[in-house]
C-alpha positions in Angstrom: 77.7 108.0 112.2 78.6 104.9 114.2 76.2 102.9 112.2 77.8 104.2 109.0 81.3 103.2 110.2 80.2 99.8 111.3 78.5 99.2 108.0 81.7 100.2 106.2 83.6 97.7 108.3 81.1 94.9 107.6 81.3 95.7 103.9 85.1 95.5 104.1 85.0 92.1 105.8 82.6 90.8 103.2 84.7 92.3 100.4 87.8 90.7 102.0 86.2 87.3 101.7 85.7 87.9 98.0 89.5 88.5 97.6 90.3 84.9 98.6 89.0 83.4 95.4 92.0 83.0 93.1 94.3 80.1 92.6 98.1 80.6 92.5 99.8 80.5 89.1 103.5 80.7 88.7 106.3 81.1 86.1 110.0 81.7 86.1 111.6 84.3 83.8 115.0 85.9 83.5 114.9 89.6 82.8 117.8 91.5 81.2 118.8 95.0 82.5 120.6 96.7 79.6 121.6 99.7 81.7 123.8 97.4 83.9 125.8 95.5 81.3 122.9 93.2 80.4 122.6 92.0 84.0 120.5 88.9 84.3 117.8 88.9 86.9 116.2 85.5 87.3 112.7 86.0 88.8 109.9 84.0 90.2 106.4 85.4 89.5 103.3 84.2 91.3 99.9 85.5 90.1 96.2 85.1 90.5 95.1 82.3 88.2 92.0 80.3 87.2 93.9 77.0 87.9 96.8 76.5 90.3 100.2 75.5 88.8 102.9 76.6 86.4 101.9 78.8 83.3 98.2 78.5 84.0 95.7 81.1 82.7 95.7 84.3 84.6 92.5 85.3 86.3 90.3 88.0 84.9 91.1 91.6 86.0 94.2 93.6 86.8 96.2 93.1 89.9 98.7 95.2 91.9 102.3 94.1 92.2 104.4 93.4 95.2 108.1 93.2 94.5 109.9 91.3 97.3 113.5 91.1 98.3 114.7 87.9 100.1 116.9 87.8 103.2 120.6 87.0 103.3 121.4 83.5 102.1 117.6 82.8 102.0 115.9 81.5 98.9 112.7 83.0 97.6 111.0 79.7 98.4 111.2 80.5 102.1 108.5 83.0 101.6 105.7 80.7 100.4 103.7 81.9 103.4 103.6 85.3 101.8 102.5 84.4 98.3 100.0 81.9 99.5 98.4 84.7 101.5 98.6 87.7 99.1 98.2 86.1 95.6 94.7 84.6 96.3 93.6 88.0 97.5 94.4 89.5 94.1 98.1 90.5 94.1 101.0 89.6 91.8 104.2 88.7 93.8 107.6 89.0 92.2 110.8 87.5 93.7 114.2 88.2 92.2 116.7 85.3 92.9 119.8 87.4 92.6 122.4 88.1 95.4 122.1 84.7 97.1 125.8 84.0 97.5 127.0 84.4 101.1 130.5 85.5 100.0 129.7 88.0 97.3 126.4 89.6 98.2 126.0 93.2 96.9 123.2 95.0 98.7 123.3 97.9 96.3 123.0 95.7 93.3 120.0 93.9 94.9 118.3 97.2 95.5 118.8 98.1 91.8 117.3 94.7 90.9 114.2 95.5 92.9 114.0 99.0 91.4 114.3 97.5 87.9 111.5 95.0 88.5 109.0 97.8 89.6 109.2 99.1 86.0 109.8 95.8 84.3 106.6 94.3 85.6 104.6 97.0 83.9 106.2 96.1 80.6 105.6 92.4 81.3 101.9 93.1 81.6 102.1 94.6 78.1 103.9 91.6 76.6 101.4 89.5 74.6 103.4 86.3 75.2 103.5 86.8 79.0 101.4 84.7 81.4 100.2 88.0 83.0 99.5 89.9 79.8 96.9 92.6 80.4 96.7 91.6 84.1 99.1 94.0 85.7 97.7 97.1 87.5 99.8 100.2 87.9 100.0 100.3 91.7 103.2 98.6 93.1 104.6 97.9 96.5 108.3 97.3 97.4 108.7 94.8 100.2 111.5 92.8 101.7 112.8 90.8 104.6 116.1 91.4 106.4 118.7 92.1 103.7 115.9 92.4 101.2 114.1 94.8 103.4 117.1 97.1 103.5 117.5 96.7 99.7 113.9 97.7 99.3 114.7 101.0 101.1 117.6 101.6 98.6 115.2 100.9 95.7 112.5 103.2 97.1 115.0 106.0 97.6 115.8 106.0 93.8 112.2 105.6 92.7 110.9 108.4 94.9 113.7 110.7 93.9 112.8 110.1 90.2 109.1 110.5 90.7 108.1 107.0 89.9 104.2 106.9 89.7 103.9 103.2 90.2 105.4 102.9 93.7 102.6 103.4 96.3 104.1 101.9 99.4 107.2 100.4 101.1 107.0 97.6 103.6 110.0 96.3 105.6 110.0 93.0 107.5 112.8 93.3 110.0 114.8 95.3 107.5 118.6 95.2 107.8 120.9 98.2 107.4 122.6 97.8 104.0 126.0 99.4 103.6 127.6 97.8 100.5 129.6 100.3 98.4 128.9 103.1 100.9 125.1 103.1 100.5 122.9 103.1 103.6 119.3 102.0 104.0 119.0 104.3 107.0 120.2 107.3 105.0 118.0 106.2 102.0 115.0 106.4 104.2 115.2 110.1 104.3 114.2 110.2 100.6 111.4 107.7 100.8 108.1 109.7 100.6 105.6 107.0 99.9 103.4 105.6 102.8 105.5 103.0 104.6 105.2 100.3 107.3 108.1 98.6 109.2 107.3 95.4 111.0 109.8 94.2 113.7 110.1 91.2 116.0 110.7 92.6 119.5 113.1 89.8 120.3 115.1 90.0 117.0 118.8 89.5 117.8 119.8 89.1 114.1 119.0 92.6 113.2 118.4 94.3 116.6 115.5 96.8 116.2 117.4 99.6 117.9 120.3 99.3 115.3 118.3 98.5 112.2 114.5 98.8 112.1 114.0 101.8 114.3 116.6 104.1 112.7 115.1 103.3 109.2 111.6 104.1 110.5 112.7 107.3 112.2 114.4 108.6 109.0 111.5 107.8 106.7 110.3 111.0 104.9 106.8 109.6 104.5 103.7 111.6 105.4 102.3 108.4 106.8 104.6 105.8 108.4 103.9 103.1 110.9 106.2 101.0 113.1 104.8 97.7 114.4 106.8 95.8 117.0 105.4 92.3 117.4 105.6 91.4 121.1 107.8 88.3 121.6 108.4 88.2 117.9 111.5 86.9 116.0 113.6 87.8 113.1 113.1 84.7 111.0 109.4 84.2 111.8 108.3 86.5 109.0 109.2 83.6 106.6 108.7 79.9 106.7 111.3 77.8 108.5 114.7 78.2 106.8 117.9 76.5 108.0 120.3 79.5 107.4 118.1 82.1 109.1 117.0 79.8 111.9 120.6 78.8 112.7 121.6 82.5 112.9 118.7 83.3 115.1 119.4 80.5 117.4 122.8 82.0 118.2 121.7 85.6 118.6 118.0 85.9 119.6 116.5 85.2 123.0 113.1 85.6 124.7 111.0 84.6 121.6 107.6 83.9 123.1 105.3 83.4 120.2 105.1 80.8 117.5 106.0 81.3 113.8 102.3 80.8 113.0 101.3 83.5 115.4 103.8 86.0 113.9 102.4 85.2 110.5 98.9 86.0 111.7 99.9 89.3 113.2 101.8 90.2 110.0 98.8 89.4 107.8 96.3 91.2 110.1 98.2 94.4 109.4 99.4 94.0 105.8 96.2 92.7 104.3 94.5 95.9 105.3 97.5 98.0 104.4 97.9 96.6 100.9 94.1 96.8 100.3 94.3 100.5 101.2 97.5 101.6 99.4 97.3 99.3 96.3 93.5 98.9 95.9 92.2 102.2 97.3 90.0 100.5 99.9 89.4 103.3 102.4 87.6 101.0 104.9 90.7 98.9 105.0 92.6 101.9 106.3 90.1 102.3 109.1 90.7 98.6 110.0 94.5 99.1 109.8 94.2 102.1 112.1 92.0 100.1 114.5 94.7 97.5 114.8 97.4 100.1 115.3 95.4 101.6 118.2 94.0 98.5 119.8 96.0 95.4 119.1 97.3 93.8 122.3 99.9 91.8 120.3 102.0 94.7 119.3 103.5 98.0 120.3 103.2 100.6 117.6 104.5 104.0 116.7 102.9 106.1 114.0 103.3 109.4 112.3 100.4 109.8 109.8 98.8 112.9 108.5 95.2 111.8 107.9 92.5 113.8 106.2 90.5 116.2 108.4 86.8 115.8 109.2 84.6 118.0 107.1 81.7 119.9 108.4 79.1 122.1 106.6 78.9 125.8 107.4 75.8 127.7 106.3 75.0 131.3 105.5 71.3 131.4 104.5 71.0 128.9 101.7 74.6 128.8 100.8 76.3 125.7 102.3 80.1 125.5 102.4 82.6 122.8 103.2 84.8 123.6 106.1 87.7 121.8 104.3 89.5 122.6 101.1 90.0 119.6 98.9 90.7 118.7 95.3 87.1 117.6 94.5 83.7 117.9 96.0 80.4 116.1 95.7 77.3 117.3 97.5 74.4 115.0 98.5 70.8 115.6 99.4 69.2 112.9 101.6 72.0 110.5 100.6 71.6 111.1 96.8 74.3 112.7 94.8 73.4 116.1 93.3 74.4 116.3 89.7 76.9 119.1 89.0 77.3 120.0 92.7 81.1 119.8 92.7 82.3 123.1 94.3 83.3 124.0 97.7 79.9 125.6 98.3 76.4 124.8 97.2 73.2 126.8 97.2 70.4 124.8 98.7 67.0 125.0 96.9 65.2 122.2 98.8 64.8 121.4 102.4 66.5 118.2 103.6 69.8 116.7 104.9 72.9 117.7 103.0 76.3 116.1 103.1 79.5 116.9 101.2 82.3 114.4 100.2 85.7 116.1 100.0 88.5 114.4 98.1 92.2 115.1 98.8 95.4 114.7 96.8 96.5 111.9 99.1 94.4 109.5 101.1 90.7 108.7 101.2 87.9 111.2 100.9 86.0 112.4 103.9 82.2 112.8 104.2 80.7 115.5 106.5 78.1 114.9 109.1 74.6 115.8 107.7 73.4 119.4 107.8 69.6 119.9 108.0 68.6 122.8 105.8 65.2 124.4 106.3 64.1 127.2 103.9 64.1 130.7 105.6 66.8 130.0 108.1 70.2 131.7 108.2 73.2 131.3 110.5 74.5 134.8 109.9 71.6 137.2 109.1 68.0 137.0 108.2 66.7 137.8 104.7 70.1 137.9 103.0 70.7 137.6 99.3 73.7 136.0 97.6 74.9 138.0 94.6 78.6 138.6 95.3 80.9 136.7 93.0 84.5 136.3 94.3 87.5 134.6 92.6 89.8 132.7 92.9 87.9 130.6 95.4 89.8 129.0 97.3 92.6 131.6 97.5 95.8 132.1 99.5 96.4 135.7 98.5 94.3 138.3 96.6 90.5 137.9 96.6 88.8 139.6 93.6 85.3 140.8 93.6 83.5 140.8 90.3 81.4 143.8 89.3 80.8 147.2 90.7 81.4 147.6 94.5 79.0 150.3 95.9 79.5 149.7 99.6 82.2 148.9 102.1 83.3 145.3 102.3 83.4 143.2 105.5 85.2 139.9 106.1 83.5 137.8 108.8 84.5 134.5 110.4 82.0 131.6 110.8 80.6 133.0 114.0 79.7 136.3 112.3 82.5 138.3 113.9 83.9 141.1 111.7 87.6 140.3 110.9 88.3 143.4 108.8 86.5 146.2 106.9 87.5 147.6 103.5 86.4 150.7 101.6 85.0 150.3 98.1 87.4 148.0 96.4 87.4 145.0 94.0 90.5 143.4 95.5 91.3 142.3 99.0 94.5 140.8 100.3 93.5 137.9 102.6 97.0 136.3 102.8 97.2 137.2 106.5 94.1 135.1 107.4 94.3 131.6 108.8 93.2 128.7 106.7 89.4 128.2 106.8 86.0 129.4 105.5 85.0 133.0 105.7 82.1 135.2 104.7 82.3 138.4 102.7 79.6 140.9 103.3 78.5 143.9 101.2 75.4 145.6 102.6 72.9 142.8 103.2 74.6 140.5 100.7 76.8 137.6 101.7 78.9 134.9 100.1 81.7 132.7 101.3 85.2 132.0 100.3 87.9 129.6 101.4 91.4 130.7 102.5 93.9 127.9 101.8 
């Protein structure tokens, strides 16, 4: 298995090199939101292009979207380090220029702008006169720095509550608590259910982590959330040098011990893998992300992430059963996919090494360790036959047995221990069983079922 994992990492590294092949195209556009009194949202869009420059031809393919909110009194141009990193790797970056006035900034309105752009970019990809016509993929990230990070939480709250299918992840770079008009980014985090990452500079005195970043992270309702504190890191170092931000940090932060370039490197080490996983479905990138979370010496991390379980194969005679219940299954013999073998169990007809790939509603599929099947062996009983048909399978309640039942029924666990015995019946209530794989035995006949 170690060789398989190392091969996956190598393939990911080689695949990552292939991302860095696009030039950066750009255009400016003002969108109109009719639901807010025709509010004008001037927006800068950077996209993968065949030639660098303004209004140049978009590259072939479709590209996920990253909608980004700028910091307080910071222009979008301060984040050139971000678009120069992500766009060549195959992402469209979108920067609203609204709410830049220091004396009248409305965080709630900025959150609504970000929310609006998540949907608007899908329409922009369908607009034949757009520079990114037919180039916009469905998957979208909300991301922001400081004020924009807090506004991204506000936007994600509404999108998650309304079941938006495009939003796949939320990323906050030193996100600031936003409280305009009574809203709160910290409270909004409770409604954010998409996988999320919060990056924080440990020496941030502008938005101290204990007051801003950590409460937002703690409140996130995501099944998978990660907090990354960059040792010696700053508030403003997520962006390029910017007078307003740097001046504020100079009066509030102390103990910064890394360079801006180093903080950029740490940020990209995590986010390149995170975006490749959440927006492009690259499962090996998630392994690389998790490796950095566990082993990076440049950060201190906290994570709450429900990952998919490891599947194993259980056998009763020639019936092989996945130990895990998923949404889809694919069985393999000696590394080759078996056509039509897409159920939780599979009846082996040939000797060899069998594996099963189990897919889940969220996250990456898991592949079991190989199970070597040799004709004539059985893990439960010798010379058994397999004629019992049970349904539904998997079940969380009543298990039905098809046909005439002429003998008592026994439920066994995977070790062959009898869990319960039932008189002749076609229905058995298994709701009291723990989740897992069980055998049902009638005479010398066995089959398996999954309790979910």
